N, C-alpha and C positions, 0 to 999 in steps of 0.2 A: 504494500500500500504506500509506504514511504517513497519507493522508487517511482511509482506512477505520479504521485503528487509532485515530486521533484522534477520529473520530466515535463509534466504539464506546466509547472511554474516557469521552467526555463523556456518552454515554447511560447508561453504568453508574454514573458518578458522580452524575448527576442522579437516577437511580432510588434510589440508596442514601441520598441526602440528604433524601428526603421525610420521614424520621423527625424531622428537625430542625424541621419545620413543626408538629409536634404540641406544643402548649403546655398547661401546667397552671398558669395564673396563681395566685399565692399571695395576691394582694391583692383578689381578687374572690370574692364569695359566690355560690354557685349560687342561682338564682331560687327554687328550692324551699325554701331555708333562710332566705330574707329575712323571711318572715312566719311564724316558728315559735313566737313567744311574744308576750305583750302588749307587752313592752318593745320588741322589734324591730319590731312593727307600728307603734308610736308613732314610733319613730325614723325609720322609712322612709316614713311617710305624713305625719304631722303635723309633727314637728320639722324635717324636711327642707324644709318650705315656708318656714321662717324664713330660710333661706339667701338667698331672693330679695328680702327686704326691703331689704337692702343688697347692692349688686352691684359688680363691678369693671369692667364694660364701659360705655362711653358710652351714655347714654340708658336705662340700667337702674338700678334702685334707687329707692326712694321719696325719698331725700334725698341730696344731695351729689355725685351723679355729673354730669359735664358733659353738657349738652344733653338733660337728662332732665326728669322730672316737676317737680322743684324749680325748674329754670330756667323752664319754661313757666308755672308758677304764680306765680313771683316776679318774673321779669324782664319779664313782660308787664303788670305793674302799676307803680305808683310806689313799691312796696315796696323795690325794689333796681334798680340800673342798672349796666351794664358800660360804663365810659367807653372810648371808642374814640379813641385818640391816634395820629394818623398812620396808617400801614399796619398797625401792631401791633394785635392783638385784633379786627381787622375781620372775619376769618373768612368772607369772601365775603358779608358783609351779614347773617349769622345773627343777631347780637345786635340790630342795627338793626331787622330784620324782626320779631323777637320784641317789641321795645318798641313798634313802630308797628302791630303786629297785621297784618302783611302777609305772613304765611306762607301757603303753598298746600298743597293735598292731595298735591303731588309732593315736598314737603320730606322728605328721608330721615330727619332727626332726629325729626320728629314721627311718622313711620311706625314708627321704632324704638321709640318710647314705646308706641305701640299694640301692637306685637308683644310687648313686654315684659309689659305688663299682661295681655294675653290668654294669654301663656305660663303665667303664674302662675295665672290663673283656670282654665285647662284642667288644670294639674297639681293644683290644689286639688280640682277636680271628680273627677279620677281617684283622688286620695287618699281622698275620701269613699266612692267606690265600693269601693275596696279594703278599707276599714274594714268596710263592710257585708258584703263577701264573707267576711271572716275574723272575724265577730262571735263565733264559738264560742270564740275565744281570750280573750275579754274578759268581765269581769263586766258587769252591766247598767250600773253607774255608770261604769266605764271607757268602755264603748261610747258612752254619752251624752256624756261629757266629750270624747272624741276627735272625735266628730261636731261638737260645738259649737265646738271649737277650730278644726277644719278649715273650718267654715262662716264663722267669724269672719275668718280669713285671707282667704278668698275674698270675703267682703263688703267687706273693706278695699280689695281691688283693684278690685272692682266700683265702689266709691265713687269711687276715683280715675278710673276709666274714664268713669263718668257725668259727673263734674265736668269732665273735660277734653273729652269728645267728645259729650256729650248723649245722644241716643237710641241706646243701645248694644244689641247682641244679647245675650240672656240664654241662656247655655249651661246646660242642665239635666242633661246626660248626655254622657259621652265618646263614646257611640255614636250620638248624635243626628245626623241628616242635616242638612246645611247648609240645605236647603230648609225644614226644620221649625223652624229657630231663629227666634224672635220677637224683635223689638226691644222695649225697655222703653218 
């Protein structure tokens, strides 16, 4: 009898607690309200891209993050060097491999740089498409300026990708199939 009562109590309690799962977050904007004016369109498409120029994760950010674009463009030349003294700063040979140009396609840090660059390229492309979708919110001048600024950010990241990796794939649309993407 006790087991049945306990089981029924648990069942009743779990059914009554489902209302606790319904949430109405106060810090999130519904997707329909994100692009309701020229200002919100700019903030959520173009301005948000600038967040990726500097980043907080290793391998991300155009300047100053460890094991990222700056390191691969600077420490691989005679412009800078990381002195390795004893076991400190050796980092499994990372800095030595950079300086000697002996990295491989399986190096995680180099792969993270590739992912970072293409993440921003894809986001830039998606932002350009969103601006085109919501053109009716903008004056002709705003429309041209927003597109130009989004293209400039994307071009900056394409530049770094081409500089670091050579013949890179050029993404022209977020709906583009992988088989249709051409290398530059």
